[in-house]
N, C-alpha and C positions, 0 to 999 in steps of 0.2 A: 673908558677913556677916549675919546675921538681920536680918529687918527693924524688930525694935523697936530693936536698936543704930543702925540706919542713920537712924532717925527721931528720935531722942532728943534731938536739940537743935531740934525745929521745934515749932510749936503747931498742932495739929490738931483738928479738930471732931468727928470721927468716924473708926472704924477697923472694917474686916470683916475677919476673918482666916478664912482655909479650915481644916479639921481638922487639916491637917498644914503647918506653918509651913516655907517653902522657904527655901533660902540664896538669897540675892541676889547673882549675879554680875555684873552692870553696870548702870550708870545710863544711862537714854537719853531724849532729847527729840524724838527723831524717829523714828517709827514704823516706818519702812522699814528702820532699822538693829537692830530688835530681835531678839533670840536668846532662847532658851529661858533662862528665870532672871533677865532682866533686870526692873529697875523701870523704868517708863515714866512719865514726869511730863508731863502734859497741860497746856500753855502757851497760853494765850490772845494770839497773836501779832499784830503788825500787818497780815499779809497771811492767816494760817489761823489756826484754833482747833484746837489739839490734842486737845480732848475730841472731836471728829468722827473723830478715828483711835484711840479707845480700843478699838472693836471689832477692828480690825486689829493693835493690840498684843496683845490677847487671843490673836487665833487666832494670831500668832508665837511664842507662848509665854511672853510677860510674867508674872512671877512676882506682881508687885503693880502697882498703878496709883495713881499720885497725882493727885488731881483737885479740883475746886472744887465739882462736882456729880457726884452718882453717876449710872452709866448706869442706864436703866430696868430692864435684866436683868443680874444679877450672874452671874459664872461663879464657880460653887462651887470652884473649884481656883484662883481667884484671888485676892489680898488687895487691898482698897481702903482709900486714906487720903484723908480728905476735909480739904481745907485752906480758909481763906479766900482765900489768891493763891498759886498753884502758881510764878509767876515768882518770887516772895520767897524761896520755900523751896528751889528749884532748887540754887541756890549752896551751900546749907549742908548739903543732901543729898550733893552731889557731894564737898564738902571732907571730910565724914566719911567717905564711901566710899574716897575717897583717901588717907587717913590722916593728914588736916589737914597737907597739905605745906607751906602757907605759916607754918607755926609751925617747920619745920625749916630755913627760909631766910631771910634777911634781903630782905624784899621790898620794892622801891621801885617807886612808881607816879607817872608823869607824866601831867598833863592839863591841857588848854589847847587853844585854836584852832589855833595854829601852834607848831613847834618839839617836837612830842613824839618824833617818830621819830629827830631828831638826837640829842636829849638821852638817851632809852633807849638808842640804840645805841651813842652813845660813851661813856656810862657802863659799859656792857657792855664795850666794847672796853679801855678804861681800866682795869678790874680784871682782865681776862684778862692784860693786859700787865703787872699788879702780880703776877702768878702765881696768881690764883684762879680756880676754877671757877665758871663763871657760866651764868646762862640769860637769855634774849631774848624777849619777845613783842612783836612791832611790826608796823606797818603792812607793810613790806618782806619780812621774813622772821621766823620764829621759831627760835632757837638753843637747843640744848643742850650747852653746853661745846666748841662749834664744830661741831656736826652741826645742818645746817640742816632745817628741817620748814616746809613751805609755809604761807604766812598766806593767809586769805581775807578777814579782818576785823581793823581796828584792834586790838579786843580780842576774842577768841574767846568762845563761847558759856560758860557757867559749866560745863559738862560738859568740854567740851575744855578750858578752862583749868585746871581742876583735874587733869586727867589729864597735861597737860605740866609743870604743878609739880610733880606725884607723880615723874614721870620726872627730873626736875631733882634732886629731893631723893635720889630713888634711886641717882642717878650721883655724888653727893657733892658738888653745886652748893652754894656757900657763899650767893650772891648771885643775885636775881632781877630782871630791871629790866623794866618793862612800861609801855605806853602805856594809859591808861586813858580811852575814849573817852565822850562825852556820852551816847550810846545805851547803852553797857555800863552807866553809872550809873543812867540812867532805867530800864532793864530789870533791874537788879539783878543783874547778872552776876558782879559781884566780891562779892556777899552771902557771909558767912563767910570770907573771907579775913583775915588777920592782917597788916597792913603795918608796917614798920619806918618808912618814911617817906613823904612826898608831896611832888612838885613842882608848882607852877602856873606856866605859861608867860604866857598873855594869853587874853584874850577878846575877840574880833571876830565879826561877823556871819558865820555859817554854820550849815548843817542846821536852817535855818527850815521846811523841808517836814517835819521831824520835829517838831521843839519849838515851832512857831508862833511863838513869841515870844522875844525875848532874856533877858526875865526868867526864864521857863521853863529856858532854855539855862543860865543863870547858877546857878538852883536847882540843875540837877542836877551841875554842877561842884562847888559848895558842898557838896552832900551827901558828896562824897567826904572832905571835911576834917572836917566836922561829926562824922563816924563814926570818926575815927582814934583810937586809944587815947592815953592820956596818956604813955606810953614812947614814942611815936612823935616823929618831926620833921615840920614843916610849912614847905617852903620857898616863899616867894611873890615874885613880882615887884612891886616897887614903881613901876616905870616903866608898869605898866598900871594904870588908875583902879580895876580890880576886884582888884588886888592884896591890898589891905587888907581888903575885903569877905569874900573867899573864906575868910579864916581868923580871922574876927571871932568865930566860935562853936565853933573847934576847941579841942579838950583837949591837942592835941599841943604841943610846943616849937616856937615860931614863929621862924623865921628870915628874913631878908629880903636880897634881892639888887637893885642899881641900877647903872645908869650915869651917872645923875644926882644923887642925893642920898645922903645919909648911911645906910649900911646896913651889915650884917654881912658882906656881900661886895660889895665896889664895884668897878668896872671902867672902864677908858677905853681908846680907840683911841689910839695913839702914832702908828703909821703904817699905812696899807691900801693893798691891791693887788688885781688878781683873783684872784692866786692866794695870798692868805694877808693877814695882818696881823701889826703888833708891838702888843702889848697891856699894860697895867698893871693886875694885880688886887691889891688891898690892899698898895700898894706894893712890888710885885714885877713885874718885867717879863719877858715871854715871848713867842715867836713861836709862830703859830699858821697851818695851813695852810688854815683857814677864813676867810671873808671875808663882811663885812655887820654893820650893827650889831645886827640881830637875832642874829647869831651870836656875838655880844659877849654877849648876854643868856644864850643859850644855853649858852654856856660858863662862865658866872658861876654857872648853876644847878647844871651839872656839878660844879665847883670846889667850890660850898658843899656838895652831897651828899655827894661824896667826904670833904671835911673832916668832917662829921658823922658820917660812918661810921668815922672815926678814922685817916683816912690823912694823914700830914704834907703841909702846903700846898706846899712847896717839889718834894715828890716828884710830887703831882699834877700841877703845870704842867709839870715836865720831860717827864712822859709825855703829857700833853695836846698838848704842842709836836709830838709824834710822829705824831698821829692824822690819817688822811685824812678830808674831807668824807663824808657819808654818799651813798650812790648816789642821783643825782636831786636833789639838795640842793646848789643852786648851784654845780655841777659845770662847770669851765671846759675848753673844748676849743680849740686855737688853731688858724688856717689856714694853709697856706703863703703866702697872699697878705698875712698881717700882720692880718687881724681875728679876733675871738674869738668863741665861741658860748657861752652860760651856759643849762644845762638847769637847770630847776628846778621842783618840786613845786607851785609856787604857785597856788591854785586859789580863793583869797578876795580880797577887794577889798583887804584890810590886807597880805596877803603879797606881793601884786603890789607895792603901795606900797613895801615893804619892801625886795625885791629890786630893783626899777628906782631907789630912793633910793640903794641901794648902789651901783651900777654909776654912776649920776652922780656920787657921791663920788668913786670912782676916776677918771673921766673927766675931771671938771672941764672940761666942754667941749672937750675936746681930739677928741672923737670923735662920731659919731650911734650914737643906740640905737635899734634896728630889732626891734621886739616882735610874736613870734606868740603869738597866745593864742586859747583858746576857752572854752567851759564845758560841764559834764557836762549829759546829758539826763535827766528825770525827776528833777531835784534843784531845790533852792531856785531860782526863777525870778527873784526879787527881787534876787539879787546880780549877776544878769548885766549890766545897764545901769552898775553900779556897778563892776565889773571891767573894762569898757569904757571908762570915764571915767579911771580910776587908769592904766590903760596909756597912754591918750593924754596925760596929765599928765606922765608920766615917760619919754616917748619921741619920738622925732623922727619916726617913722613906726611905724603899726601893721598888722598884717596879722591880720584876724580870720578864724578856722577852726574846724574841726571838733575836738571833744575825744573823751569817750565819749558819741556821741549817745544811746544806750541805744535807748529806743524812739521818740525823737522824731526828727525831720526835721533833718538838720543845718543847712538854711539858716534854718530858723524860729528856733533857737537864736541864730544869727547876726545874725537881724533883731531879736531880743531885746536883744541887746549893742548893736546900731547905735542903738536907740531910746534910749540915754541919751546920745547924744552931738549936740551942736549942728552945723548944716550947715558952720560954720567947722572944726570939729575934724573932720569927716568929708574934709575934703581932704587929710588926711594918713594916711587910714584906706584899706585894701585889704580885700576880702572873698574869700577863696580858700576854698571847703569843703572840698577835697582836702588833708589836713595836709600831705603830703608836698611838695605842689607848693607849698604856702605856706612851708615851710622853705626850699624851693628857691629861691623867690622872694626871700625875706628874704636869703639869702646872695649871692644874685646882684646885689642891690642893695648890698650892703655893701663899703665901700672900707676900706683900711688904717686902723688905728687905732678902726675902729667895732666895736660889740658887738652881736651878735645875741641876744637873749633869748628862749627856746622856754620858755613856762610851760604848767604845769597837769598835766602827766603825769608829769614826773620819772623815777623807778624804773620806772614801769609799762612793761611790754613787750607790749601788747595795747591794741587799740580796741574797745569793745564797741559792736556795730552791731545792733540788732534780735535782741538775746538771744544773739548769737554773738561772741565774743571772737576778733578776728583779730590775728595777730601784728603789732606795730607798736612800734618803739622810736625814740624822739626822736634819741638819741645814736648809735644805728646808721645813721639816715638822715644827721645831721650829720657823721660818721665817712666814710661814702660820698661826700657832697659833697666834704669836705677831702681825700678820698683818703689817709686816714691809718690 
C-alpha cells in the first residue's frame, strides 16, 4: 500500500517524501519489530517515548515515520509524516492498512470495571453455539473461530487489534466480541473501529494509578459511547448509578437492563445455588450454570445484545442455559470433605463485595466463609484497605496473602491492606505471604458446609515477582489439596 493511501483518513501538518515513494508493508509501534518497508508510528507512552527510537527504526529499514516532531537529521530514503498526536492516528492508520476489518464484522464492545470478560466470552460462545463464526478479544485469551491466540492485555494495542480483526474477517467471521478497557479508550487504541454495539457493565474504583480520579475513569468509559454511530446500539446497566450517565450523549439506540427497575431487559433470581441459578428474564424462566447477582446482570447484558443482534429471545435463553462459567470467574470446586472452594478474579472492592455477597446468599448462615485475598503490586494502592474491609465484612475468617507483588515487597502490600482494619476486625484475620500456604491454611480451617473463597487471580496461571512470571494457578493448588 502506498503511503498517501495509508494516511488518507488522518490529519497531518507536514509530509516529507523521498524521491521514490516506497510500498508500505507493515505498521509498527515498536522499533524492535521493524522490518524493511514498515511504517513506524512514534507514540509518546507512559513509560517510553517512541520518538527516541526513530533513529533505530530508520536503521532497521522503516520506509516511513509518523511523528509529532521531525528528527533533527532526515534520512533521504525515508518518508516523514508529522501529526499533532501520534496516539490518536495509530488506530486509523492500522485499520486502513488492514482493510477496515471492523466494517466487515459485527463488532460488539464491552466496557466497565467488572463483568467484561464474562460478557464478551459468553457472547462469543453463544453465537458459536448458534452456528456463527466469531472472534473474541479478551483478558483471558483471544480466539478466531475456535483457534486461540495469547492475550497480553485486556484490549490489544491498535496495530495488534486491527491485525486480529483482519484475520477474523479473512477467515469468514461474522461477529467479533471484545473487551474495551479504560486504558485502551484513554490511549485511543480503538480509534478508527466501527462498532455495531456497545455494552456498559458498571463503574467502581479501579486503575486510579492510571486515571488519577474517578471522573477521569468515567470520562474514558463514556467516550466509547459518545463516539458510537447512529446505527449502533448502546446497552447500559440501570442498576449502576453511572449507567444513565454513560449514554447521555450517545447517538446510538439506547437499551437498558436491570434486576431492580423497569427496563428493556429485566431479570430476577428465582433460586440460587453455588453451581447455578434459576432465573426469570422478561417473563421467561431458564436455568444457568452461573451464580451470583452480578452474573444476573452479566447474563441480562448478553441476552440484550443477542436480542438486539436479531436473535429470538427463547433461543438465546435456551443456549445460555448450556454455557459454563468463564475460567476463574466464580468457579466452584468441591472437596471430598464436604466443603467448597470458589476461585474468582475479583480484585476490586466492589467485585469482592459481589462475590462474597453471592456466597452469603447461598449459605444463609449455614456455613462459614474463609476468604484468601491479596492485592497487586505497583497498582492503585488506595483500594488495598478497601479490599480488606470488604473481605472482612463478607467473611467469617480472612487470610491476607500475596497476589502479583510485581516490584513491591509482598509484606508491604499486606500491611497496606491491614491498615484498613480495626483492631477488632483483625482478630479474624491472618496474614500469610506465601499464597500456596495461605490457600492450604484456609482449606485446613474449613469444615463441612463451609466455603473457601480464593480471590484476585482467577484464570491467571502465574505469579509475577520482581519482573519474572512464576507458574502459579489457584485452581491447581486447590485440586492438589482436594486430591481431585
